[in-house]
C-alpha positions in Angstrom: 92.0 108.5 57.5 95.1 106.0 56.5 93.2 103.6 59.8 90.0 104.0 57.5 90.7 103.0 54.3 92.9 99.8 56.0 90.0 99.0 57.4 87.7 99.1 55.0 89.8 96.4 52.9 91.9 94.1 53.1 95.1 94.5 55.2 98.4 92.8 55.3 98.8 92.9 59.1 100.2 89.2 59.8 101.3 88.6 55.9 104.1 89.3 54.8 104.2 90.0 51.4 108.0 89.5 50.6 107.3 86.0 51.9 104.1 85.2 50.7 103.7 83.7 54.0 102.0 84.0 57.2 103.5 86.9 59.2 103.5 88.5 62.4 101.7 91.4 64.0 104.4 92.7 66.6 107.4 92.9 63.7 105.5 95.9 62.8 105.6 97.6 66.1 109.0 95.9 66.7 110.9 98.1 64.7 109.6 101.2 66.2 110.4 100.7 69.8 113.8 99.0 68.8 114.6 102.6 67.2 113.0 104.5 70.1 114.6 102.5 73.0 117.6 101.1 72.1 116.2 97.3 72.8 116.9 94.6 70.8 113.3 94.2 70.2 109.9 95.5 71.8 106.1 94.1 71.6 103.2 95.8 73.3 100.8 94.1 75.4 97.3 95.0 77.3 98.6 97.2 80.1 102.1 97.5 81.7 101.0 95.1 84.7 100.6 92.9 81.8 103.6 93.0 80.9 105.4 92.9 84.1 103.6 90.1 84.7 104.2 88.1 81.7 108.1 88.7 81.8 108.1 87.3 85.3 106.3 84.5 84.2 108.8 83.6 81.5 111.7 84.5 83.2 110.9 83.4 87.0 108.1 81.1 86.9 108.6 79.1 90.2 112.0 81.2 91.0 112.5 83.9 93.4 112.8 87.8 92.4 114.0 89.7 94.8 112.7 93.5 94.8 112.6 96.2 96.9 110.2 96.8 100.2 110.2 100.3 98.6 109.0 98.9 95.5 105.9 96.8 96.8 103.4 99.6 95.1 100.2 99.6 93.9 99.7 101.3 90.8 96.9 102.5 88.1 93.6 100.2 88.5 94.7 98.9 92.0 97.1 96.0 90.6 99.3 95.9 93.0 103.1 94.6 92.6 103.3 91.5 95.0 100.0 90.3 93.0 101.4 90.5 89.6 104.2 88.9 91.1 101.8 85.9 92.8 99.9 85.5 89.5 102.9 84.9 87.3 104.1 82.2 89.6 107.3 83.9 90.6 108.0 83.9 94.4 108.8 87.2 95.9 111.9 88.0 98.5 111.5 91.4 99.6 114.8 93.0 100.9 115.9 96.4 102.2 113.1 98.0 104.1 110.7 100.6 102.8 113.2 103.6 102.4 116.7 102.0 102.3 117.7 99.3 99.9 121.4 98.8 99.1 122.8 97.3 96.6 124.2 94.8 99.3 120.7 93.5 100.2 120.3 92.2 97.1 123.6 90.9 96.9 122.8 88.6 99.7 119.1 87.8 98.4 120.6 85.9 94.8 120.5 82.3 95.4 120.5 79.6 93.2 116.8 79.6 93.0 117.1 83.7 91.6 115.1 83.5 88.4 115.1 87.6 88.3 115.8 90.8 89.5 112.6 93.4 89.5 113.2 97.1 89.8 109.7 98.8 89.8 109.8 102.6 89.3 108.0 104.8 91.9 106.3 106.7 89.3 102.8 107.4 91.0 104.7 108.3 94.5 107.3 110.1 96.2 109.3 109.1 99.2 111.2 111.7 100.6 114.0 111.9 103.6 116.2 108.8 104.5 116.2 107.6 101.4 118.8 104.9 99.6 118.5 102.6 96.4 121.0 101.5 94.3 121.4 102.8 90.4 119.8 100.5 88.0 123.6 100.4 86.4 124.4 98.2 89.8 121.5 96.5 89.6 122.3 95.2 85.7 126.0 94.8 86.8 125.3 92.7 89.7 122.6 90.5 87.6 125.7 90.0 84.8 127.7 88.6 87.6 125.5 86.3 88.6 123.6 85.3 85.5 120.4 86.9 86.6 118.2 89.1 84.3 117.1 92.7 85.5 113.7 93.4 84.8 113.1 97.4 85.4 109.4 98.9 84.8 109.4 102.1 84.5 105.9 102.5 85.1 105.0 105.6 83.0 108.1 106.4 82.2 109.4 108.4 78.9 111.1 107.8 75.4 112.7 111.0 74.7 114.5 113.3 77.9 111.7 116.2 78.5 113.0 118.7 80.7 109.4 119.1 82.5 109.8 115.0 83.5 113.3 115.1 84.7 112.4 112.2 86.8 111.2 110.0 85.0 113.2 107.8 83.2 114.1 106.6 80.0 113.4 103.3 78.0 116.5 103.8 76.3 119.1 105.3 79.4 117.3 101.8 81.2 118.0 99.8 78.3 121.8 101.9 78.4 122.1 100.7 81.5 121.8 97.0 81.0 117.8 96.1 81.9 117.1 92.7 80.7 114.0 93.9 79.7 112.2 97.2 80.4 108.3 97.6 80.8 106.3 100.4 80.6 103.0 101.8 80.4 102.2 102.8 76.9 99.0 105.0 77.1 100.4 107.0 79.7 103.6 107.4 78.1 102.2 108.3 74.9 98.1 109.8 75.4 96.8 106.5 73.5 94.6 103.4 74.1 95.7 100.8 76.4 99.4 99.6 76.4 102.3 98.1 77.7 
């Protein structure tokens, strides 16, 4: 009913009534995402693949981005992480092995041309057996030591800890671990229209 009433007339979606000037449609969502995730700000784009690509383009275009070989996944609708990286203009640097990647693998890959470190949560498949991956806080500490931002792509993720989804990280836990930017799929997370 509220959407119908708003859509049926004039709206201040992009108008700041207090300032009497053009505002930002992102200001409404940014505050809510900040409250839910603990991040400084937030915004929504078409989908999570678009969010990852835009973040990579903004932080690492023309520069190297280390990522674990075990995270070079294909996500919904055929988006492949190596292709998303290529479209952003960043250069993929594979580290570790498919099943085991250590913090030292990332450390050896960092250099003057590193634009960001990318971690991709394996939200649409599981790897079992002899596996190893550094904790997000370790990656963030390494990034901070070298002045390199860490991008955490949660895939689906969740906003609050739900017992049935114990292996899905929360956006807040990524922010608290020190990730510079956290991306997640809003439509999977909230069960609504496509968003990232």
